[in-house]
All heavy atoms as an XYZ file, in Angstrom:
866
protein
N     -29.588    -16.713      0.806
C     -29.285    -15.745     -0.244
C     -27.785    -15.751     -0.519
O     -26.977    -15.616      0.385
C     -29.728    -14.346      0.189
C     -29.501    -13.279     -0.851
C     -29.974    -11.915     -0.386
O     -30.550    -11.793      0.701
N     -29.750    -10.914     -1.184
N     -27.429    -15.886     -1.775
C     -26.029    -15.923     -2.160
C     -25.458    -14.508     -2.162
O     -26.059    -13.582     -2.724
C     -25.854    -16.552     -3.545
C     -24.391    -16.519     -3.967
C     -26.373    -17.987     -3.546
N     -24.299    -14.359     -1.556
C     -23.600    -13.079     -1.581
C     -22.149    -13.308     -1.963
O     -21.504    -14.221     -1.451
C     -23.663    -12.398     -0.219
C     -25.023    -11.793      0.112
C     -24.981    -10.934      1.357
O     -24.383    -11.325      2.367
N     -25.613     -9.774      1.301
N     -21.646    -12.474     -2.853
C     -20.240    -12.474     -3.231
C     -19.655    -11.147     -2.779
O     -20.176    -10.081     -3.141
C     -20.067    -12.635     -4.737
C     -20.077    -14.056     -5.315
C     -21.433    -14.709     -5.126
C     -19.694    -14.035     -6.779
N     -18.597    -11.214     -2.008
C     -17.991    -10.013     -1.474
C     -16.543     -9.932     -1.942
O     -15.749    -10.831     -1.679
C     -18.055     -9.993      0.062
C     -17.388     -8.733      0.606
C     -19.503    -10.075      0.534
N     -16.240     -8.840     -2.642
C     -14.886     -8.621     -3.148
C     -14.110     -7.712     -2.212
O     -14.687     -6.879     -1.499
C     -14.914     -7.973     -4.532
C     -15.654     -8.743     -5.606
C     -16.958     -8.090     -5.982
O     -17.530     -7.396     -5.126
O     -17.423     -8.269     -7.118
N     -12.801     -7.841     -2.269
C     -11.918     -6.940     -1.537
C     -10.590     -6.859     -2.269
O     -10.301     -7.695     -3.138
C     -11.702     -7.427     -0.104
O     -11.094     -8.713     -0.100
N      -9.819     -5.831     -1.938
C      -8.467     -5.748     -2.468
C      -8.242     -4.726     -3.553
O      -7.118     -4.549     -4.018
N      -9.265     -4.041     -3.993
C      -9.046     -3.000     -4.990
C      -8.324     -1.815     -4.388
O      -8.040     -1.771     -3.190
N      -7.999     -0.863     -5.228
C      -7.331      0.336     -4.734
C      -6.634      1.083     -5.844
O      -6.900      0.865     -7.026
N      -5.739      1.956     -5.441
C      -4.979      2.798     -6.370
C      -3.531      2.341     -6.382
O      -2.923      2.156     -5.320
C      -5.074      4.260     -5.934
C      -4.203      5.266     -6.681
C      -4.643      5.358     -8.139
C      -4.281      6.636     -6.007
N      -2.993      2.168     -7.572
C      -1.615      1.735     -7.705
C      -0.994      2.430     -8.910
O      -1.712      2.793     -9.854
C      -1.549      0.191     -7.851
C      -2.201     -0.275     -9.131
C      -0.138     -0.316     -7.744
N       0.314      2.599     -8.883
C       0.995      3.191    -10.021
C       1.211      2.156    -11.121
O       1.249      0.944    -10.852
C       2.342      3.767     -9.589
C       2.231      5.026     -8.737
C       3.577      5.655     -8.467
O       4.593      4.966     -8.398
N       3.593      6.974     -8.319
N       1.361      2.637    -12.321
C       1.641      1.736    -13.442
C       2.882      0.888    -13.128
O       3.867      1.391    -12.586
C       1.856      2.546    -14.714
N       2.774     -0.400    -13.466
C       3.841     -1.334    -13.154
C       3.663     -2.041    -11.829
O       4.369     -3.022    -11.544
N       2.736     -1.572    -11.028
C       2.496     -2.157     -9.714
C       1.561     -3.353     -9.773
O       1.203     -3.835    -10.859
N       1.169     -3.810     -8.598
C       0.345     -5.006     -8.483
C      -0.834     -4.768     -7.550
O      -0.767     -3.948     -6.634
C       1.180     -6.174     -7.931
O       2.241     -6.503     -8.787
N      -1.885     -5.521     -7.807
C      -3.038     -5.579     -6.919
C      -3.471     -7.032     -6.820
O      -3.344     -7.796     -7.785
C      -4.207     -4.747     -7.437
C      -4.146     -3.243     -7.294
C      -5.335     -2.591     -8.009
C      -4.129     -2.825     -5.834
N      -4.013     -7.374     -5.671
C      -4.562     -8.712     -5.494
C      -5.996     -8.581     -5.021
O      -6.258     -7.946     -4.005
C      -3.749     -9.501     -4.479
C      -4.263    -10.904     -4.229
C      -3.269    -11.675     -3.407
N      -3.791    -12.939     -2.928
C      -3.041    -14.033     -2.778
N      -1.769    -13.999     -3.083
N      -3.572    -15.146     -2.328
N      -6.891     -9.163     -5.773
C      -8.303     -9.123     -5.445
C      -8.742    -10.459     -4.860
O      -8.265    -11.515     -5.275
C      -9.140     -8.837     -6.698
C      -8.757     -7.600     -7.504
C      -9.725     -7.422     -8.679
C      -8.744     -6.362     -6.633
N      -9.649    -10.381     -3.918
C     -10.202    -11.582     -3.307
C     -11.716    -11.532     -3.346
O     -12.306    -10.451     -3.296
C      -9.736    -11.705     -1.856
O      -8.333    -11.857     -1.784
N     -12.315    -12.695     -3.422
C     -13.772    -12.792     -3.439
C     -14.180    -14.026     -2.654
O     -13.621    -15.117     -2.854
C     -14.286    -12.885     -4.871
S     -16.045    -13.281     -5.020
N     -15.137    -13.855     -1.788
C     -15.673    -14.975     -1.025
C     -17.186    -14.991     -1.166
O     -17.834    -13.953     -1.053
C     -15.281    -14.860      0.437
N     -17.726    -16.170     -1.415
C     -19.170    -16.325     -1.560
C     -19.744    -16.975     -0.306
O     -19.120    -17.840      0.298
C     -19.494    -17.177     -2.782
N     -20.921    -16.549      0.052
C     -21.620    -17.147      1.188
C     -23.061    -17.422      0.803
O     -23.556    -16.924     -0.207
C     -21.574    -16.207      2.393
O     -22.208    -14.977      2.091
N     -23.714    -18.248      1.597
C     -25.120    -18.527      1.363
C     -25.383    -19.588      0.311
O     -26.518    -19.729     -0.147
N     -24.344    -20.363     -0.050
C     -24.505    -21.398     -1.072
C     -23.835    -22.655     -0.546
O     -22.659    -22.652     -0.241
C     -23.853    -20.940     -2.380
C     -24.269    -21.737     -3.583
C     -25.508    -21.533     -4.163
C     -23.420    -22.677     -4.126
C     -25.906    -22.251     -5.275
C     -23.795    -23.419     -5.235
C     -25.042    -23.197     -5.813
N     -24.584    -23.744     -0.448
C     -24.081    -24.932      0.218
C     -23.135    -25.763     -0.637
O     -22.239    -26.421     -0.113
C     -25.261    -25.801      0.678
C     -26.177    -25.176      1.731
C     -27.306    -26.121      2.099
C     -25.391    -24.772      2.970
N     -23.321    -25.721     -1.951
C     -22.462    -26.508     -2.828
C     -21.253    -25.673     -3.251
O     -21.160    -24.486     -2.950
C     -23.249    -26.969     -4.052
N     -20.329    -26.328     -3.944
C     -19.166    -25.615     -4.499
C     -19.503    -25.185     -5.919
O     -19.905    -26.000     -6.749
C     -17.918    -26.519     -4.499
C     -16.768    -25.817     -5.213
C     -17.538    -26.883     -3.070
N     -19.330    -23.913     -6.184
C     -19.569    -23.417     -7.534
C     -18.601    -24.076     -8.505
O     -17.386    -24.026     -8.292
C     -19.390    -21.905     -7.603
C     -20.511    -21.121     -6.989
C     -20.320    -20.386     -5.834
C     -21.770    -21.094     -7.581
C     -21.336    -19.654     -5.267
C     -22.798    -20.364     -7.024
C     -22.587    -19.647     -5.863
N     -19.083    -24.645     -9.589
C     -18.155    -25.238    -10.559
C     -17.321    -24.196    -11.290
O     -16.226    -24.507    -11.756
C     -19.088    -25.988    -11.523
C     -20.425    -25.399    -11.337
C     -20.484    -24.904     -9.927
N     -17.817    -22.986    -11.404
C     -17.092    -21.919    -12.098
C     -17.147    -20.632    -11.290
O     -18.229    -20.204    -10.869
C     -17.695    -21.652    -13.481
C     -17.522    -22.822    -14.423
O     -16.444    -23.071    -14.936
N     -18.594    -23.569    -14.628
N     -15.986    -20.041    -11.091
C     -15.896    -18.717    -10.488
C     -14.899    -17.892    -11.292
O     -13.990    -18.456    -11.924
C     -15.469    -18.774     -9.021
C     -16.459    -19.474     -8.114
S     -16.073    -19.281     -6.361
C     -16.575    -17.569     -6.079
N     -15.062    -16.604    -11.262
C     -14.137    -15.805    -12.036
C     -14.270    -14.323    -11.794
O     -14.977    -13.881    -10.876
N     -13.570    -13.576    -12.628
C     -13.531    -12.124    -12.539
C     -13.843    -11.511    -13.892
O     -13.366    -12.000    -14.933
C     -12.149    -11.656    -12.084
C     -11.829    -12.029    -10.679
C     -11.197    -13.151    -10.237
C     -12.144    -11.267     -9.513
N     -11.095    -13.150     -8.874
C     -11.675    -11.998     -8.397
C     -12.770    -10.039     -9.286
C     -11.813    -11.527     -7.094
C     -12.919     -9.577     -7.986
C     -12.445    -10.323     -6.910
N     -14.613    -10.444    -13.852
C     -14.900     -9.623    -15.000
C     -14.578     -8.183    -14.612
O     -14.434     -7.863    -13.441
C     -16.376     -9.745    -15.399
C     -16.750    -11.103    -15.950
C     -16.830    -12.218    -15.113
C     -17.021    -11.277    -17.303
C     -17.157    -13.470    -15.616
C     -17.363    -12.522    -17.819
C     -17.430    -13.611    -16.966
O     -17.753    -14.843    -17.466
N     -14.481     -7.332    -15.610
C     -14.230     -5.923    -15.312
C     -14.994     -5.036    -16.272
O     -15.324     -5.443    -17.385
C     -12.731     -5.610    -15.367
C     -12.119     -5.663    -16.762
C     -10.623     -5.401    -16.685
N     -10.012     -5.345    -18.013
C      -8.712     -5.189    -18.225
N      -7.875     -5.067    -17.194
N      -8.246     -5.144    -19.460
N     -15.240     -3.821    -15.808
C     -15.931     -2.846    -16.627
C     -15.255     -1.498    -16.464
O     -15.245     -0.933    -15.361
C     -17.410     -2.743    -16.260
C     -18.214     -1.876    -17.197
C     -19.709     -2.048    -17.028
O     -20.184     -2.594    -16.022
N     -20.483     -1.623    -18.010
N     -14.677     -1.037    -17.547
C     -14.031      0.276    -17.559
C     -15.069      1.341    -17.916
O     -16.095      1.025    -18.533
C     -12.897      0.288    -18.578
N     -14.808      2.594    -17.574
C     -15.769      3.663    -17.883
C     -16.092      3.710    -19.369
O     -15.183      3.719    -20.211
C     -15.041      4.923    -17.430
C     -14.102      4.456    -16.372
C     -13.664      3.090    -16.795
N     -17.371      3.708    -19.687
C     -17.802      3.814    -21.069
C     -17.665      2.540    -21.879
O     -17.917      2.554    -23.098
N     -17.311      1.436    -21.228
C     -17.119      0.176    -21.945
C     -18.010     -0.910    -21.360
O     -18.523     -0.793    -20.251
C     -15.654     -0.251    -21.892
C     -14.705      0.689    -22.605
C     -13.305      0.115    -22.659
C     -12.361      1.020    -23.429
N     -10.991      0.444    -23.512
N     -18.161     -1.980    -22.118
C     -18.952     -3.108    -21.650
C     -18.133     -3.955    -20.677
O     -16.897     -3.938    -20.695
C     -19.392     -3.972    -22.833
C     -20.418     -3.301    -23.727
C     -20.963     -4.235    -24.798
O     -20.280     -5.150    -25.249
N     -22.202     -4.037    -25.184
N     -18.862     -4.687    -19.852
C     -18.203     -5.607    -18.951
C     -17.525     -6.704    -19.777
O     -18.098     -7.219    -20.733
C     -19.217     -6.218    -17.979
C     -18.603     -6.965    -16.815
C     -19.658     -7.369    -15.808
N     -20.314     -6.218    -15.206
C     -21.134     -6.302    -14.163
N     -21.395     -7.492    -13.613
N     -21.693     -5.218    -13.669
N     -16.305     -7.071    -19.379
C     -15.566     -8.061    -20.137
C     -14.938     -9.094    -19.211
O     -14.669     -8.840    -18.040
C     -14.456     -7.383    -20.956
C     -13.404     -6.685    -20.130
C     -12.281     -6.077    -20.958
O     -12.320     -6.166    -22.200
O     -11.343     -5.523    -20.356
N     -14.694    -10.257    -19.783
C     -14.059    -11.337    -19.047
C     -12.612    -10.978    -18.708
O     -11.875    -10.455    -19.552
C     -14.073    -12.611    -19.884
C     -13.216    -13.770    -19.380
C     -13.841    -14.404    -18.150
C     -13.010    -14.798    -20.469
N     -12.214    -11.276    -17.483
C     -10.806    -11.200    -17.094
C     -10.242    -12.619    -17.036
O      -9.323    -12.967    -17.757
C     -10.636    -10.493    -15.745
C      -9.180    -10.547    -15.297
C     -11.121     -9.049    -15.828
N     -10.837    -13.442    -16.171
C     -10.374    -14.823    -16.018
C     -11.428    -15.614    -15.270
O     -12.153    -15.057    -14.438
C      -9.047    -14.885    -15.276
N     -11.495    -16.899    -15.570
C     -12.385    -17.801    -14.859
C     -11.616    -19.064    -14.509
O     -10.624    -19.404    -15.163
C     -13.642    -18.155    -15.679
C     -14.528    -16.922    -15.860
C     -13.279    -18.750    -17.016
N     -12.081    -19.764    -13.481
C     -11.439    -20.999    -13.055
C     -12.514    -21.956    -12.570
O     -13.466    -21.558    -11.889
C     -10.388    -20.724    -11.964
C     -10.979    -20.051    -10.739
C      -9.653    -22.014    -11.578
N     -12.359    -23.218    -12.941
C     -13.306    -24.221    -12.481
C     -12.870    -24.763    -11.124
O     -11.748    -24.526    -10.667
C     -13.404    -25.384    -13.467
O     -12.182    -26.132    -13.429
C     -13.636    -24.889    -14.896
N     -13.746    -25.516    -10.499
C     -13.398    -26.137     -9.219
C     -12.309    -27.201     -9.400
O     -11.648    -27.583     -8.428
C     -14.643    -26.752     -8.573
O     -15.254    -27.676     -9.445
N     -12.097    -27.649    -10.639
C     -11.032    -28.610    -10.937
C      -9.719    -27.912    -11.256
O      -8.714    -28.573    -11.529
C     -11.422    -29.487    -12.134
C     -12.611    -30.368    -11.827
O     -12.774    -30.746    -10.656
O     -13.374    -30.693    -12.761
N      -9.727    -26.577    -11.273
C      -8.502    -25.831    -11.519
C      -8.235    -25.469    -12.962
O      -7.151    -24.952    -13.280
N      -9.195    -25.679    -13.831
C      -9.017    -25.287    -15.232
C      -9.256    -23.790    -15.349
O     -10.287    -23.281    -14.921
C      -9.979    -26.064    -16.140
C      -9.682    -27.561    -16.039
C      -9.855    -25.591    -17.582
C     -10.697    -28.431    -16.718
N      -8.280    -23.100    -15.956
C      -8.324    -21.643    -16.018
C      -8.479    -21.158    -17.449
O      -7.969    -21.767    -18.381
C      -7.041    -21.058    -15.409
C      -6.793    -21.518    -13.986
C      -5.465    -21.004    -13.457
C      -5.219    -21.535    -12.040
N      -3.931    -21.034    -11.491
N      -9.140    -20.031    -17.573
C      -9.287    -19.391    -18.870
C      -9.111    -17.896    -18.675
O      -9.735    -17.315    -17.783
C     -10.659    -19.696    -19.463
C     -10.798    -19.187    -20.872
O      -9.851    -19.198    -21.647
N     -11.987    -18.717    -21.217
N      -8.267    -17.286    -19.496
C      -7.968    -15.864    -19.381
C      -8.358    -15.127    -20.655
O      -8.313    -15.694    -21.755
C      -6.472    -15.650    -19.165
C      -5.930    -16.175    -17.864
C      -5.407    -17.461    -17.770
C      -5.916    -15.378    -16.717
C      -4.898    -17.949    -16.585
C      -5.391    -15.848    -15.526
C      -4.892    -17.128    -15.464
O      -4.382    -17.606    -14.281
N      -8.661    -13.859    -20.500
C      -8.730    -12.992    -21.677
C      -7.343    -12.975    -22.301
O      -6.327    -12.864    -21.594
C      -9.151    -11.591    -21.265
N      -7.287    -13.101    -23.610
C      -6.002    -13.219    -24.295
C      -5.062    -12.058    -23.968
O      -3.851    -12.252    -23.805
C      -6.224    -13.289    -25.814
C      -6.790    -14.631    -26.250
O      -6.676    -15.602    -25.477
O      -7.346    -14.695    -27.358
N      -5.606    -10.879    -23.855
C      -4.779     -9.693    -23.658
C      -4.176     -9.622    -22.260
O      -3.276     -8.810    -22.015
C      -5.606     -8.425    -23.913
O      -6.685     -8.347    -22.989
N      -4.656    -10.469    -21.351
C      -4.206    -10.396    -19.969
C      -3.307    -11.563    -19.573
O      -2.755    -11.571    -18.466
C      -5.412    -10.350    -19.033
C      -6.373     -9.191    -19.258
C      -7.560     -9.286    -18.311
C      -5.668     -7.858    -19.094
N      -3.160    -12.524    -20.456
C      -2.317    -13.675    -20.136
C      -0.887    -13.231    -19.841
O      -0.339    -12.375    -20.520
C      -2.320    -14.656    -21.309
C      -3.631    -15.395    -21.494
C      -3.562    -16.344    -22.690
C      -4.884    -17.051    -22.898
N      -4.864    -17.944    -24.080
N      -0.331    -13.806    -18.786
C       1.032    -13.473    -18.415
C       1.132    -12.386    -17.364
O       2.152    -12.284    -16.684
N       0.095    -11.572    -17.228
C       0.131    -10.517    -16.214
C      -0.831    -10.819    -15.058
O      -0.583    -10.437    -13.921
C      -0.243     -9.171    -16.825
C       0.748     -8.642    -17.841
C       0.508     -7.166    -18.133
N      -0.805     -6.912    -18.715
C      -1.706     -6.097    -18.186
N      -1.458     -5.459    -17.048
N      -2.877     -5.913    -18.782
N      -1.931    -11.483    -15.364
C      -2.944    -11.772    -14.356
C      -2.960    -13.273    -14.075
O      -2.803    -14.097    -14.987
C      -4.327    -11.351    -14.840
C      -4.549     -9.864    -14.889
C      -3.515     -8.953    -14.903
C      -5.852     -9.370    -14.917
C      -3.739     -7.580    -14.945
C      -6.104     -8.012    -14.967
C      -5.046     -7.123    -14.987
N      -3.166    -13.635    -12.821
C      -3.272    -15.035    -12.424
C      -4.488    -15.216    -11.531
O      -4.636    -14.509    -10.529
C      -2.016    -15.496    -11.679
O      -0.862    -15.286    -12.492
C      -2.124    -16.980    -11.342
N      -5.325    -16.161    -11.902
C      -6.498    -16.478    -11.092
C      -6.225    -17.785    -10.357
O      -5.585    -18.700    -10.897
C      -7.766    -16.584    -11.959
C      -9.018    -16.694    -11.085
C      -7.680    -17.747    -12.943
C     -10.314    -16.553    -11.865
N      -6.680    -17.860     -9.124
C      -6.503    -19.109     -8.389
C      -7.583    -19.234     -7.320
O      -8.109    -18.238     -6.818
C      -5.103    -19.217     -7.781
C      -4.670    -18.055     -6.946
C      -4.731    -18.122     -5.556
C      -4.185    -16.883     -7.514
C      -4.333    -17.060     -4.772
C      -3.774    -15.818     -6.737
C      -3.845    -15.909     -5.357
N      -7.884    -20.473     -7.017
C      -8.887    -20.767     -5.996
C      -8.606    -22.144     -5.408
O      -7.947    -22.985     -6.013
C     -10.308    -20.756     -6.592
C     -10.586    -21.890     -7.551
C     -12.008    -21.871     -8.106
N     -13.030    -22.238     -7.125
C     -14.270    -22.607     -7.435
N     -14.650    -22.615     -8.708
N     -15.139    -22.940     -6.510
N      -9.113    -22.336     -4.219
C      -9.173    -23.646     -3.601
C     -10.458    -24.294     -4.097
O     -11.540    -23.782     -3.833
C      -9.181    -23.490     -2.078
C      -9.240    -24.816     -1.345
O      -9.757    -25.803     -1.908
O      -8.770    -24.867     -0.204
N     -10.344    -25.370     -4.826
C     -11.501    -25.995     -5.454
C     -12.542    -26.529     -4.494
O     -13.641    -26.900     -4.926
N     -12.220    -26.563     -3.217
C     -13.186    -27.033     -2.235
C     -13.943    -25.886     -1.586
O     -14.821    -26.114     -0.756
C     -12.490    -27.846     -1.135
O     -11.619    -26.994     -0.396
C     -11.701    -28.998     -1.730
N     -13.599    -24.675     -1.972
C     -14.217    -23.508     -1.347
C     -14.812    -22.588     -2.392
O     -14.400    -22.588     -3.557
C     -13.170    -22.737     -0.535
C     -12.548    -23.539      0.587
C     -11.490    -22.708      1.296
C     -10.828    -23.522      2.414
N      -9.752    -22.738      3.089
N     -15.744    -21.780     -1.954
C     -16.328    -20.771     -2.841
C     -15.619    -19.443     -2.638
O     -16.187    -18.474     -2.142
C     -17.824    -20.657     -2.574
C     -18.598    -21.809     -3.172
O     -18.208    -22.367     -4.194
N     -19.698    -22.185     -2.537
N     -14.354    -19.431     -3.039
C     -13.548    -18.229     -2.948
C     -12.593    -18.232     -4.133
O     -12.153    -19.287     -4.586
C     -12.773    -18.189     -1.638
N     -12.303    -17.040     -4.617
C     -11.423    -16.935     -5.780
C     -10.593    -15.661     -5.641
O     -11.070    -14.650     -5.113
C     -12.253    -16.941     -7.086
C     -13.177    -15.734     -7.177
C     -11.351    -17.040     -8.301
N      -9.360    -15.738     -6.098
C      -8.444    -14.606     -6.014
C      -7.893    -14.272     -7.391
O      -7.817    -15.132     -8.274
C      -7.281    -14.929     -5.081
C      -7.765    -15.260     -3.678
O      -8.272    -14.409     -2.980
N      -7.618    -16.508     -3.291
N      -7.493    -13.026     -7.534
C      -6.910    -12.576     -8.795
C      -5.670    -11.755     -8.479
O      -5.764    -10.703     -7.835
C      -7.907    -11.732     -9.586
C      -7.436    -11.257    -10.956
C      -7.333    -12.444    -11.920
C      -8.383    -10.195    -11.518
N      -4.534    -12.230     -8.925
C      -3.274    -11.500     -8.780
C      -3.015    -10.750    -10.079
O      -2.958    -11.371    -11.152
C      -2.119    -12.460     -8.491
C      -0.776    -11.777     -8.349
C      -0.689    -10.897     -7.119
O      -1.199    -11.247     -6.060
N      -0.041     -9.746     -7.271
N      -2.885     -9.434     -9.967
C      -2.680     -8.599    -11.148
C      -1.325     -7.930    -11.042
O      -1.079     -7.157    -10.101
C      -3.794     -7.554    -11.255
C      -5.193     -8.161    -11.238
S      -6.498     -6.955    -11.570
C      -6.424     -5.971    -10.076
N      -0.449     -8.213    -11.979
C       0.905     -7.658    -11.985
C       1.125     -6.793    -13.217
O       0.365     -6.869    -14.190
C       1.931     -8.786    -11.962
C       1.851     -9.638    -10.711
O       1.515     -9.155     -9.642
N       2.159    -10.921    -10.852
N       2.176     -6.014    -13.164
C       2.548     -5.140    -14.295
C       1.342     -4.353    -14.796
O       1.057     -4.297    -15.994
C       3.142     -5.977    -15.433
O       4.256     -6.718    -14.996
N       0.660     -3.747    -13.871
C      -0.594     -3.069    -14.210
C      -0.362     -1.849    -15.083
O       0.671     -1.161    -14.976
C      -1.334     -2.687    -12.935
C      -2.021     -3.870    -12.242
C      -2.387     -3.522    -10.805
C      -3.256     -4.294    -13.012
N      -1.339     -1.592    -15.937
C      -1.304     -0.480    -16.867
C      -2.508      0.419    -16.607
O      -3.532     -0.045    -16.102
C      -1.365     -1.008    -18.304
C      -0.290     -2.026    -18.648
C      -0.502     -2.601    -20.045
C       0.548     -3.660    -20.368
N       0.330     -4.239    -21.717
N      -2.412      1.679    -16.994
C      -3.576      2.561    -16.804
C      -4.851      2.006    -17.447
O      -5.952      2.220    -16.918
C      -3.125      3.867    -17.467
C      -1.638      3.861    -17.293
C      -1.231      2.424    -17.458
N      -4.719      1.297    -18.543
C      -5.908      0.740    -19.208
C      -6.534     -0.415    -18.440
O      -7.608     -0.915    -18.813
C      -5.591      0.306    -20.645
C      -4.388     -0.605    -20.773
C      -3.119      0.151    -21.136
O      -2.879      1.244    -20.558
O      -2.362     -0.366    -21.985
N      -5.898     -0.860    -17.366
C      -6.499     -1.872    -16.496
C      -7.453     -1.247    -15.475
O      -8.110     -1.972    -14.724
C      -5.419     -2.650    -15.745
C      -4.555     -3.491    -16.660
O      -5.114     -4.128    -17.580
O      -3.327     -3.503    -16.470
N      -7.515      0.068    -15.460
C      -8.433      0.743    -14.548
C      -9.872      0.361    -14.867
O     -10.326      0.486    -16.008
C      -8.271      2.268    -14.664
O      -6.964      2.629    -14.204
C      -9.322      2.994    -13.836
N     -10.569     -0.129    -13.854
C     -11.933     -0.625    -14.058
C     -12.531     -1.008    -12.708
O     -11.817     -1.083    -11.696
C     -11.939     -1.851    -14.974
N     -13.814     -1.250    -12.733
C     -14.454     -1.923    -11.604
C     -14.370     -3.424    -11.881
O     -14.768     -3.882    -12.960
C     -15.920     -1.487    -11.429
C     -16.560     -2.251    -10.274
C     -15.995      0.016    -11.176
N     -13.855     -4.154    -10.924
C     -13.669     -5.595    -11.072
C     -14.769     -6.329    -10.299
O     -14.988     -6.061     -9.111
C     -12.285     -5.990    -10.565
C     -11.194     -5.580    -11.515
C     -10.760     -4.259    -11.582
C     -10.602     -6.506    -12.379
C      -9.776     -3.869    -12.482
C      -9.612     -6.127    -13.274
C      -9.210     -4.818    -13.330
O      -8.235     -4.434    -14.226
N     -15.435     -7.235    -10.993
C     -16.569     -7.951    -10.432
C     -16.260     -9.435    -10.303
O     -15.770    -10.067    -11.252
C     -17.801     -7.798    -11.313
C     -18.337     -6.397    -11.412
C     -17.931     -5.545    -12.427
C     -19.265     -5.924    -10.486
C     -18.419     -4.253    -12.521
C     -19.767     -4.638    -10.577
C     -19.335     -3.812    -11.603
O     -19.821     -2.533    -11.692
N     -16.582     -9.973     -9.171
C     -16.499    -11.411     -8.961
C     -17.774    -12.057     -9.490
O     -18.878    -11.493     -9.359
C     -16.343    -11.691     -7.473
S     -16.230    -13.442     -7.038
N     -17.629    -13.228    -10.071
C     -18.767    -13.942    -10.651
C     -18.712    -15.411    -10.255
O     -17.635    -16.004    -10.176
C     -18.745    -13.810    -12.172
C     -19.770    -14.687    -12.856
O     -19.490    -15.811    -13.258
N     -20.982    -14.181    -12.967
N     -19.881    -15.974    -10.028
C     -19.998    -17.408     -9.778
C     -21.176    -17.943    -10.586
O     -22.206    -17.274    -10.699
C     -20.213    -17.683     -8.293
N     -20.993    -19.122    -11.149
C     -22.033    -19.704    -11.997
C     -22.491    -21.047    -11.418
O     -21.675    -21.861    -10.968
C     -21.508    -19.917    -13.416
C     -21.096    -18.651    -14.127
C     -20.702    -18.922    -15.555
C     -20.145    -17.680    -16.233
N     -21.142    -16.601    -16.330
N     -23.781    -21.243    -11.486
C     -24.383    -22.534    -11.127
C     -25.487    -22.796    -12.143
O     -26.530    -22.183    -12.095
C     -24.931    -22.501     -9.708
C     -25.557    -23.805     -9.305
C     -26.869    -24.164     -9.383
C     -24.860    -24.935     -8.781
N     -27.036    -25.441     -8.938
C     -25.832    -25.950     -8.553
C     -23.528    -25.196     -8.481
C     -25.498    -27.194     -8.046
C     -23.209    -26.441     -7.956
C     -24.179    -27.421     -7.743
N     -25.201    -23.693    -13.058
C     -26.143    -23.949    -14.132
C     -26.347    -22.685    -14.949
O     -25.396    -22.079    -15.419
N     -27.589    -22.290    -15.100
C     -27.910    -21.096    -15.866
C     -27.914    -19.838    -14.998
O     -28.203    -18.748    -15.501
C     -29.269    -21.257    -16.540
N     -27.578    -19.979    -13.734
C     -27.634    -18.841    -12.815
C     -26.270    -18.182    -12.679
O     -25.256    -18.856    -12.562
C     -28.116    -19.296    -11.432
O     -29.423    -19.802    -11.506
N     -26.287    -16.859    -12.679
C     -25.096    -16.047    -12.482
C     -25.240    -15.250    -11.198
O     -26.287    -14.628    -10.963
C     -24.915    -15.057    -13.634
C     -24.025    -15.597    -14.723
O     -22.867    -15.919    -14.409
O     -24.493    -15.685    -15.860
N     -24.202    -15.242    -10.419
C     -24.173    -14.440     -9.201
C     -23.004    -13.461     -9.314
O     -21.928    -13.815     -9.780
C     -24.003    -15.322     -7.966
C     -25.104    -16.344     -7.796
C     -24.963    -17.634     -8.296
C     -26.295    -16.002     -7.157
C     -25.984    -18.569     -8.159
C     -27.318    -16.933     -7.008
C     -27.154    -18.208     -7.521
O     -28.172    -19.126     -7.387
N     -23.248    -12.222     -8.852
C     -22.254    -11.157     -8.992
C     -21.995    -10.480     -7.658
O     -22.913    -10.311     -6.843
C     -22.745    -10.104     -9.986
C     -22.873    -10.598    -11.386
C     -23.998    -11.090    -11.985
C     -21.835    -10.636    -12.371
N     -23.716    -11.445    -13.294
C     -22.402    -11.180    -13.557
C     -20.482    -10.289    -12.381
C     -21.662    -11.367    -14.724
C     -19.751    -10.475    -13.542
C     -20.337    -11.004    -14.694
N     -20.753    -10.068     -7.477
C     -20.431     -9.208     -6.365
C     -20.765     -7.765     -6.696
O     -21.188     -7.444     -7.808
N     -20.543     -6.906     -5.733
C     -20.880     -5.492     -5.917
C     -19.793     -4.740     -6.689
O     -20.018     -3.621     -7.140
C     -21.097     -4.811     -4.548
C     -19.831     -4.424     -3.801
C     -19.104     -5.598     -3.179
O     -19.564     -6.739     -3.206
N     -17.942     -5.331     -2.606
N     -18.642     -5.349     -6.837
C     -17.556     -4.739     -7.576
C     -16.560     -4.028     -6.676
O     -16.919     -3.511     -5.616
N     -15.319     -4.025     -7.108
C     -14.274     -3.301     -6.390
C     -13.457     -2.513     -7.413
O     -13.118     -3.025     -8.485
C     -13.387     -4.254     -5.575
O     -12.445     -3.510     -4.802
C     -12.625     -5.250     -6.447
N     -13.180     -1.273     -7.076
C     -12.498     -0.388     -8.012
C     -11.000     -0.630     -7.993
O     -10.375     -0.630     -6.930
C     -12.787      1.076     -7.659
C     -12.067      2.093     -8.539
C     -12.613      2.137     -9.953
O     -13.823      2.142    -10.159
N     -11.714      2.164    -10.935
N     -10.438     -0.801     -9.167
C      -8.997     -0.839     -9.321
C      -8.574      0.300    -10.229
O      -9.059      0.407    -11.359
N      -7.702      1.154     -9.741
C      -7.267      2.323    -10.497
C      -5.754      2.301    -10.635
O      -5.041      2.160     -9.640
C      -7.703      3.623     -9.800
O      -9.126      3.629     -9.650
C      -7.283      4.838    -10.621
N      -5.286      2.438    -11.868
C      -3.857      2.436    -12.156
C      -3.474      3.807    -12.700
O      -3.978      4.229    -13.748
C      -3.499      1.336    -13.167
C      -1.984      1.274    -13.364
C      -4.029     -0.012    -12.717
N      -2.601      4.487    -11.996
C      -2.182      5.830    -12.415
C      -0.920      5.728    -13.272
O      -0.087      4.841    -13.101
C      -1.917      6.701    -11.194
O      -0.857      6.164    -10.429
N      -0.801      6.661    -14.182
C       0.361      6.644    -15.092
C       1.528      7.430    -14.521
O       1.404      8.114    -13.518
C      -0.047      7.224    -16.440
O      -0.548      8.527    -16.276
C-alpha cells in the first residue's frame, strides 16, 4: 500500500519561511512525477509545484521566485522550500505522486502564515 507522509508545516509570521517534506513508501519504482498542492479554506485545491524524476520543475505562476521544489530523482521523496510567506499562503499542503493514471495523496500538513 502506497503511503505519502508529509511533515514540516506549522505557524510562521509573514515574511518567514517553511520547509515541507514528503516521503513515499510502499512503492518499488520511482515516481516519475511528485509535487505539492494546497487547499485554502473555501477554495479548491491548486497546484503549487511539481518535479519529475529528471529534475524538470513546474510552478504555479504566482509562486515562482518564492517557492522551490526539489527532490532526489532516485528516491520517492520531495521537499518544498517556501520563503517570503504571505497570509494568503495559509492552506493545507498536500504531497502528490503520479504513476500513469494513478494519483497518490498524503494526508496534508497545515501551513499558517500570520500577518
